[in-house]
C-alpha positions as CSV (number, residue, x, y, z in Angstrom):
1,X,86.0,-48.4,183.6
2,X,83.2,-50.1,181.6
3,X,84.6,-48.7,178.5
4,X,87.9,-50.1,179.2
5,X,86.6,-53.6,179.9
6,X,84.4,-53.5,176.4
7,X,87.6,-52.6,174.6
8,X,89.9,-55.0,176.3
9,X,87.2,-57.8,175.6
10,X,87.3,-56.4,171.7
11,X,91.0,-56.6,171.7
12,X,91.0,-60.2,173.0
13,X,88.2,-61.3,170.7
14,X,90.5,-59.8,167.7
15,X,93.2,-61.9,169.0
16,X,91.4,-65.1,169.0
17,X,90.3,-64.6,165.7
18,X,93.5,-63.2,164.1
19,X,95.1,-66.6,162.8
20,X,92.0,-67.0,160.6
21,X,92.9,-63.7,158.4
22,X,96.8,-64.0,158.3
23,X,99.3,-66.1,156.2
24,X,101.5,-68.2,158.3
25,X,104.6,-65.8,158.1
26,X,102.3,-63.3,159.8
27,X,101.1,-65.6,162.6
28,X,104.5,-66.3,163.4
29,X,105.2,-62.6,163.5
30,X,102.3,-62.1,166.2
31,X,103.8,-64.9,168.1
32,X,107.0,-62.9,168.4
33,X,104.3,-59.6,169.6
34,X,103.0,-61.9,171.9
35,X,106.2,-62.9,173.7
36,X,107.7,-59.5,173.5
37,X,104.4,-58.1,175.1
38,X,104.9,-60.5,177.9
39,X,108.7,-60.0,178.3
40,X,108.2,-56.1,178.4
41,X,105.1,-56.7,181.0
42,X,107.4,-58.9,183.1
43,X,110.4,-56.3,183.1
44,X,107.9,-53.5,183.7
45,X,107.2,-55.1,187.3
46,X,110.6,-54.3,188.1
47,X,111.4,-51.3,186.7
48,X,108.0,-49.3,186.2
49,X,106.0,-50.6,189.2
50,X,109.2,-51.4,191.6
51,X,111.6,-48.4,190.3
52,X,114.6,-50.7,189.7
53,X,116.1,-50.5,186.2
54,X,118.0,-53.3,185.2
55,X,120.3,-53.7,182.4
56,X,120.5,-57.4,182.1
57,X,116.8,-58.7,182.3
58,X,117.6,-61.0,179.0
59,X,119.5,-63.1,181.3
60,X,116.3,-64.8,182.8
61,X,114.8,-64.9,179.5
62,X,117.3,-66.9,178.0
63,X,117.5,-68.9,181.3
64,X,113.8,-69.7,180.7
65,X,114.4,-70.9,177.1
66,X,117.2,-73.2,178.4
67,X,114.9,-74.3,181.0
68,X,112.2,-75.3,179.1
69,X,114.2,-76.9,176.2
70,X,116.3,-79.3,178.9
71,X,112.2,-80.3,179.9
72,X,111.5,-80.8,176.3
73,X,114.5,-83.2,175.8
74,X,114.3,-85.0,179.2
75,X,112.8,-88.7,179.4
76,X,114.3,-89.3,176.2
77,X,112.3,-86.5,174.4
78,X,108.9,-87.2,175.8
79,X,109.4,-84.5,178.2
80,X,108.9,-83.8,182.0
81,X,105.7,-81.9,181.4
82,X,103.0,-82.1,178.5
83,X,103.6,-79.4,175.8
84,X,101.3,-77.1,177.1
85,X,102.7,-76.6,180.7
86,X,106.3,-76.6,179.5
87,X,106.6,-72.6,180.2
88,X,106.2,-73.5,183.7
89,X,110.0,-74.9,183.7
90,X,111.0,-71.4,182.0
91,X,109.1,-70.1,185.0
92,X,111.1,-72.0,187.6
93,X,114.2,-71.5,186.0
94,X,113.7,-67.9,185.9
95,X,112.5,-67.6,189.5
96,X,115.6,-69.4,190.8
97,X,118.1,-67.4,188.9
98,X,116.4,-64.2,189.9
99,X,116.2,-65.0,193.3
100,X,120.0,-65.7,193.2
101,X,121.0,-62.7,191.2
102,X,118.4,-60.3,192.8
103,X,119.9,-61.0,196.1
104,X,123.2,-59.6,195.3
105,X,121.9,-56.9,192.5
106,X,119.1,-55.4,195.5
107,X,122.1,-54.8,197.9
108,X,122.2,-51.2,196.1
109,X,120.1,-49.1,194.5
110,X,119.9,-46.6,191.4
111,X,122.8,-46.6,189.1
112,X,124.5,-48.9,191.1
113,X,121.8,-51.6,190.8
114,X,121.6,-51.1,187.0
115,X,125.1,-51.7,186.7
116,X,125.5,-55.2,188.6
117,X,122.5,-56.2,186.7
118,X,124.5,-55.5,183.7
119,X,127.4,-57.4,185.2
120,X,125.7,-60.5,185.9
121,X,124.3,-60.5,182.6
122,X,127.5,-60.1,180.7
123,X,129.2,-62.8,183.0
124,X,126.5,-65.1,182.1
125,X,126.8,-64.3,178.4
126,X,130.5,-65.0,178.7
127,X,130.5,-68.0,180.5
128,X,127.5,-69.6,178.3
129,X,129.8,-70.7,175.4
130,X,132.0,-72.6,177.9
131,X,129.1,-74.3,179.6
132,X,128.3,-76.6,176.8
133,X,126.5,-79.4,179.1
134,X,123.9,-76.4,179.9
135,X,123.6,-74.0,177.1
136,X,125.1,-76.5,174.1
137,X,128.0,-74.3,173.2
138,X,128.4,-72.6,169.9
139,X,125.3,-74.8,168.6
140,X,123.0,-74.4,171.6
141,X,120.4,-76.4,172.4
142,X,117.2,-77.7,170.1
143,X,114.1,-79.8,170.6
144,X,110.8,-80.7,169.1
145,X,107.4,-79.9,170.3
146,X,105.4,-83.4,171.4
147,X,101.7,-84.1,170.8
148,X,99.6,-83.5,173.7
149,X,96.0,-83.0,174.6
150,X,95.0,-83.9,171.1
151,X,96.9,-81.6,169.6
152,X,100.3,-82.2,167.7
153,X,101.5,-78.5,167.7
154,X,102.9,-79.1,164.4
155,X,101.7,-75.8,162.9
156,X,102.0,-71.9,163.8
157,X,98.4,-71.7,164.7
158,X,98.6,-74.0,167.5
159,X,101.5,-72.2,168.9
160,X,99.7,-69.0,168.5
161,X,96.9,-70.2,170.7
162,X,98.9,-71.6,173.4
163,X,101.4,-68.5,173.2
164,X,98.0,-66.4,173.7
165,X,97.0,-68.4,176.7
166,X,99.9,-68.0,178.5
167,X,100.4,-64.3,177.6
168,X,96.9,-63.3,178.9
169,X,97.2,-65.6,182.0
170,X,100.5,-64.2,182.6
171,X,99.5,-60.5,182.1
172,X,96.4,-61.0,184.2
173,X,98.4,-62.5,187.1
174,X,100.6,-59.3,186.9
175,X,97.8,-57.2,187.1
176,X,96.5,-59.1,190.0
177,X,99.7,-58.5,191.7
178,X,99.1,-54.9,191.6
179,X,96.1,-55.2,193.8
180,X,97.6,-57.3,196.6
181,X,99.3,-55.5,199.6
182,X,102.7,-56.6,198.0
183,X,101.8,-55.1,195.0
184,X,101.4,-51.5,196.6
185,X,104.3,-51.7,198.8
186,X,105.9,-52.2,195.0
187,X,104.9,-49.0,193.8
188,X,105.7,-47.5,197.6
189,X,109.2,-48.7,197.0
190,X,109.3,-47.1,193.5
191,X,108.4,-43.9,195.3
192,X,110.3,-43.9,198.6
193,X,112.3,-47.0,199.7
194,X,113.8,-44.9,202.6
195,X,110.1,-44.1,204.0
196,X,109.2,-48.1,204.0
197,X,112.3,-48.6,205.7
198,X,111.8,-46.1,208.5
199,X,108.2,-47.9,208.9
200,X,109.4,-51.2,209.2
201,X,109.7,-53.0,206.2
202,X,112.2,-55.5,205.2
203,X,112.9,-53.3,201.9
204,X,116.0,-55.9,200.8
205,X,113.8,-58.9,200.8
206,X,110.7,-56.9,199.2
207,X,113.4,-56.2,196.5
208,X,114.5,-59.5,196.1
209,X,111.0,-61.1,195.7
210,X,109.9,-58.5,193.1
211,X,113.2,-59.0,191.2
212,X,112.6,-62.9,191.5
213,X,108.8,-62.7,190.4
214,X,109.9,-60.4,187.4
215,X,112.5,-63.0,186.3
216,X,109.7,-65.7,186.5
217,X,107.5,-64.0,184.2
218,X,110.8,-63.4,182.0
219,X,111.3,-66.6,182.1
220,X,107.6,-67.8,180.7
221,X,108.3,-65.8,177.8
222,X,111.7,-67.3,177.3
223,X,110.0,-70.6,177.5
224,X,107.5,-69.3,175.0
225,X,110.4,-68.7,172.7
226,X,111.6,-72.2,173.0
227,X,108.4,-73.7,172.1
228,X,107.9,-71.3,169.3
229,X,111.5,-71.9,167.7
230,X,112.2,-75.2,169.3
231,X,116.1,-74.0,170.0
232,X,118.2,-71.5,171.8
233,X,121.6,-70.2,171.5
234,X,124.0,-68.3,174.1
235,X,123.0,-65.3,171.6
236,X,120.0,-64.5,174.0
237,X,122.1,-63.5,176.8
238,X,123.5,-60.8,174.5
239,X,122.7,-57.0,175.6
240,X,121.1,-56.1,172.6
241,X,118.0,-58.0,174.0
242,X,118.2,-56.4,177.2
243,X,118.3,-53.0,175.8
244,X,115.5,-54.0,173.3
245,X,113.3,-54.5,176.3
246,X,114.4,-51.5,178.0
247,X,113.4,-49.5,174.9
248,X,109.9,-51.5,174.0
249,X,108.9,-50.8,177.7
250,X,109.8,-47.0,177.8
251,X,108.5,-46.5,174.4
252,X,105.1,-47.9,175.5
253,X,105.2,-46.0,178.6
254,X,106.2,-47.3,182.3
255,X,103.7,-46.0,184.2
256,X,100.7,-47.3,182.6
257,X,100.2,-51.0,183.3
258,X,99.6,-52.2,179.1
259,X,102.0,-49.3,178.2
260,X,104.7,-52.0,177.8
261,X,102.5,-54.4,176.1
262,X,101.8,-51.4,173.3
263,X,105.7,-50.7,173.1
264,X,106.8,-54.1,172.6
265,X,103.8,-55.2,170.0
266,X,104.4,-51.9,167.9
267,X,108.1,-52.1,167.9
268,X,108.2,-55.9,167.0
269,X,105.9,-55.4,164.3
270,X,107.8,-52.4,163.2
271,X,111.1,-54.6,163.3
272,X,109.5,-57.3,161.4
273,X,108.2,-55.1,158.9
274,X,111.1,-52.4,158.4
275,X,113.9,-55.0,158.4
276,X,112.5,-56.5,155.0
277,X,112.1,-52.8,153.7
278,X,115.5,-50.9,154.7
279,X,118.6,-51.7,156.2
280,X,118.5,-48.4,158.5
281,X,115.4,-49.8,160.7
282,X,117.9,-49.9,163.7
283,X,118.5,-45.9,162.9
284,X,114.6,-45.3,163.0
285,X,114.1,-47.4,166.3
286,X,116.8,-45.3,167.9
287,X,115.2,-42.0,166.5
288,X,111.8,-43.2,167.8
289,X,113.5,-44.1,171.3
290,X,114.8,-40.6,171.4
291,X,111.9,-38.7,170.4
292,X,109.5,-40.4,172.7
293,X,111.8,-39.8,175.6
294,X,112.3,-36.0,174.7
295,X,108.4,-35.1,173.8
296,X,106.5,-37.9,175.4
297,X,108.0,-39.0,178.3
298,X,105.2,-40.9,179.3
299,X,105.3,-43.1,176.1
300,X,103.0,-43.9,173.7
301,X,100.2,-44.9,175.9
302,X,100.2,-41.9,178.0
303,X,99.7,-40.1,174.6
304,X,96.9,-42.4,174.1
305,X,95.3,-41.6,177.6
306,X,96.0,-37.7,177.1
307,X,93.7,-37.7,173.9
308,X,91.1,-39.9,175.1
309,X,91.0,-37.6,178.0
310,X,90.3,-34.9,175.7
311,X,87.9,-36.7,174.0
312,X,85.8,-37.6,177.1
313,X,85.7,-34.0,178.4
314,X,85.3,-32.2,175.0
315,X,83.8,-34.6,172.6
316,X,85.6,-35.8,169.4
317,X,84.7,-33.1,167.0
318,X,86.4,-30.7,169.3
319,X,89.7,-32.2,169.0
320,X,89.8,-33.2,165.0
321,X,91.7,-30.3,164.2
322,X,94.3,-30.7,166.5
323,X,94.4,-34.4,165.9
324,X,94.7,-34.1,162.0
325,X,97.5,-31.4,162.3
326,X,99.5,-33.9,164.8
327,X,98.7,-36.4,162.0
328,X,100.1,-34.3,159.3
329,X,103.1,-33.2,161.3
330,X,104.1,-36.6,161.8
331,X,103.9,-37.8,158.0
332,X,105.6,-34.8,157.2
333,X,108.8,-35.1,159.6
334,X,108.9,-38.8,159.0
335,X,108.5,-38.5,155.3
336,X,111.6,-36.0,155.4
337,X,113.7,-38.1,157.8
338,X,113.0,-41.2,155.7
339,X,113.6,-39.4,152.5
340,X,117.1,-38.1,153.6
341,X,118.4,-41.3,155.4
342,X,117.5,-43.7,152.6
343,X,118.9,-41.3,150.1
344,X,122.1,-41.6,151.9
345,X,122.4,-45.0,152.6
346,X,121.8,-46.1,148.8
347,X,124.3,-43.2,147.7
348,X,127.1,-44.6,150.3
349,X,126.3,-48.1,149.6
350,X,129.2,-50.6,147.9
351,X,126.6,-51.7,145.3
352,X,126.0,-48.2,144.4
353,X,129.8,-47.1,144.6
354,X,130.7,-49.8,142.3
355,X,128.3,-48.3,139.6
356,X,130.2,-45.0,139.8
357,X,132.3,-44.2,136.6
358,X,134.8,-41.2,137.1
359,X,133.9,-38.4,134.6
360,X,129.9,-39.4,134.1
361,X,127.0,-38.4,136.2
362,X,126.0,-40.6,138.9
363,X,123.4,-43.0,138.2
364,X,119.9,-42.4,139.5
365,X,118.5,-44.1,142.4
366,X,115.1,-45.5,143.4
367,X,113.1,-44.2,146.3
368,X,109.0,-44.3,146.5
369,X,108.6,-45.8,143.3
370,X,110.4,-42.7,141.7
371,X,113.9,-42.3,140.3
372,X,116.2,-40.1,142.0
373,X,119.3,-38.1,140.4
374,X,122.0,-37.6,143.4
375,X,123.4,-34.8,141.8
376,X,120.0,-32.8,141.1
377,X,119.1,-30.1,143.4
378,X,115.5,-31.2,143.9
379,X,116.6,-34.7,145.2
380,X,118.3,-32.8,148.3
381,X,115.9,-30.0,148.8
382,X,113.2,-32.9,149.0
383,X,113.7,-33.7,152.6
384,X,114.4,-30.0,153.2
385,X,110.9,-28.9,151.9
386,X,109.3,-31.9,153.6
387,X,110.7,-31.1,157.1
388,X,110.3,-27.2,156.5
389,X,106.4,-28.0,155.9
390,X,106.3,-30.6,158.9
391,X,107.9,-27.7,161.1
392,X,105.1,-25.0,160.0
393,X,102.4,-27.4,160.5
394,X,103.6,-28.7,164.5
395,X,103.5,-24.6,164.9
396,X,100.0,-24.8,164.0
397,X,99.4,-28.2,165.9
398,X,100.9,-26.5,169.0
399,X,98.7,-23.6,168.8
400,X,95.7,-25.4,168.3
401,X,96.3,-27.3,171.3
402,X,97.3,-24.5,173.5
403,X,93.9,-23.1,172.1
404,X,92.1,-26.5,173.5
405,X,93.7,-26.0,176.7
406,X,92.9,-22.2,177.3
407,X,89.1,-23.2,176.4
408,X,89.1,-26.0,179.3
409,X,90.5,-23.9,181.6
410,X,88.1,-21.3,181.4
411,X,85.3,-23.5,180.9
412,X,86.6,-25.4,183.7
413,X,88.1,-22.8,186.4
414,X,88.8,-25.9,188.8
415,X,90.6,-28.1,186.1
416,X,93.6,-27.7,187.9
417,X,92.1,-29.0,190.9
418,X,91.6,-25.2,192.8
419,X,88.2,-24.9,194.2
420,X,86.0,-22.2,192.6
421,X,84.1,-20.0,194.4
422,X,81.2,-21.3,196.4
423,X,82.6,-24.8,195.9
424,X,83.4,-26.7,199.0
425,X,87.3,-27.9,198.8
């Protein structure tokens, strides 16, 4: 616990000094990462802690954005509140909308709940272009940040620190909620709602309140998005944004409190970096999600906790061989997939097809700083060789990992919780 607090303090310190080492474009990317982290944490309150998978949570993010923008435009552009407090309007908008939608959605559970949330979000997405008074029609709603508290909020750095303050406060409140009696009931709701009802709790009311609180923090994230971009369009209600927060949360890990923060930050950075490098970045994002769900269902945070637990029990030097083999496996298989995907993408692109001349050899393509001929056997053998090497190293890594587990059980007979001879159960 002490080590965790130290790491969190170092992380917060790094976030505080980060803008001084980044260009303006990267500061904007850091703002997007913070907003995505808060949105994923808000969603995880409903999904990971409450056990209710919503497919339409972008609706409350969008409502928070529009509520904040209307508050910014109120009183002839002076704003209902000072600029640093405007995300409160997003919180109110998200909470009210979540309270209304949650009352209907939580009448059912499981897949029926998910379908209702999806239907409500799609209904709002369909109505938004026609409700021009609220959502601005096709053009959307725009505004400008007003000076407040001695700050003009004219550059990205000031917006970054405002976003950081709100994100840290909101995540702290979400964590504090897990320690309250209602937060404990939320975990119980995920495990067995019927038992809670048998014990005399109003399960529907609890679900509605959890839904509304999750929507409230999603509204805060939407309000921060409005302050950052100073505009919003009904596209915010699109299903793509709801799917994105689901992917970010599960990739990070729904069973670890900061797992969604890790997943959202990494995937947002990946989207910003990869979208400038390749047109196939959405394919890579989908492949990563599939691999995490198949081989790491606890998410990236679960993987980190697993390796850190091995470090505490066995020491860093003992797990270095297995860690290096795992990294080498990931690198080899990643290079194989990227080589194959990028080669195919370039060969079948319209620009490349326009260069083809019947009867002549296909022109070379540029990849990884080299020229590759699509007709050469080596070009297509390369991903096969990289993939085969990755699978071979994977076999060695798996053998090393099983060896570590066998040694641990040999050294500690009660590793699985069974009492050893002479020990009191």
